[in-house]
C-alpha positions in Angstrom: 0.1 0.2 0.1 1.2 3.4 -0.9 1.5 6.3 1.7 -1.5 8.0 0.3 -3.5 4.8 1.3 -4.3 3.4 -2.1 -3.6 0.1 -3.4 -0.4 -0.2 -5.5 -1.1 -3.6 -6.7 -4.3 -5.2 -6.0 -4.1 -8.1 -3.7 -3.3 -11.4 -4.9 -6.9 -12.5 -4.5 -7.6 -10.2 -7.6 -9.0 -13.6 -8.9 -11.9 -13.0 -6.7 -12.9 -10.1 -8.8 -12.4 -12.3 -12.1 -14.5 -15.1 -10.4 -17.0 -12.7 -9.5 -17.5 -11.3 -13.1 -17.3 -14.8 -14.7 -20.0 -16.1 -12.2 -22.2 -13.0 -12.5 -22.0 -12.0 -16.0 -20.3 -14.6 -18.4 -22.1 -17.3 -20.4 -22.6 -20.5 -18.8 -19.4 -22.8 -19.3 -17.0 -19.8 -19.6 -14.1 -20.6 -17.4 -11.8 -17.6 -17.9 -11.5 -14.0 -19.0 -8.2 -12.5 -20.6 -7.2 -9.3 -18.7 -7.6 -7.3 -22.1 -10.7 -8.8 -23.1 -13.4 -6.2 -23.5 -16.2 -6.5 -21.1 -18.2 -3.5 -22.1 -17.9 -3.4 -25.8 -18.6 -7.3 -26.0 -21.7 -6.7 -24.0 -20.7 -8.8 -21.2 -21.1 -5.9 -18.8 -23.5 -3.1 -19.2 -24.3 0.0 -17.0 -26.2 -1.8 -14.3 -23.3 -4.5 -14.3 -20.7 -1.5 -13.8 -22.8 -0.6 -10.8 -22.8 -4.4 -9.3 -18.8 -4.4 -9.8 -18.3 -1.1 -8.3 -20.4 -2.4 -5.3 -18.3 -5.5 -5.1 -14.9 -3.8 -5.5 -15.8 -1.3 -2.8 -16.9 -4.1 -0.4 -14.2 -6.9 -1.5 -11.0 -4.5 -1.5 -12.4 -1.6 0.9 -11.8 1.2 -1.4 -13.9 4.0 -2.4 -14.6 4.5 -6.3 -15.3 8.2 -7.2 -18.4 8.8 -8.8 -16.5 10.2 -11.8 -14.7 6.9 -12.1 -17.9 5.1 -12.5 -17.7 5.3 -16.4 -17.5 2.4 -19.0 -13.7 3.2 -19.8 -12.7 2.4 -16.4 -14.4 -1.1 -16.6 -13.6 -1.9 -20.2 -11.5 -4.8 -19.1 -9.7 -6.4 -16.0 -6.6 -4.2 -16.7 -8.8 -0.9 -16.6 -10.4 -2.2 -13.4 -6.9 -3.1 -11.8 -5.7 0.4 -12.8 -8.8 2.2 -11.1 -8.3 -0.2 -8.0 -4.7 1.2 -7.8 -5.7 4.8 -7.8 -8.9 4.5 -5.6 -8.3 5.5 -2.0 -8.5 2.6 0.6 -11.0 3.3 3.6 
């Protein structure tokens, strides 16, 4: 964790988020999601899905996602979500 209180690298259990997305949004039988795979453009996650992911992230990682960061480009893929986590303040 950095001195500012943000997560420099999401915890090793970042797989929990990947699993949440797989279980909640992916088609049955999908077993993995590439970190660069489009979640939004592919239609896997819509605006309601983004809200669900934000809620999950805030609860699981104890961070506060700023309202301005709740935008599709920050949830386009797992790498974008990881970057968002890295700059979000921990509470």
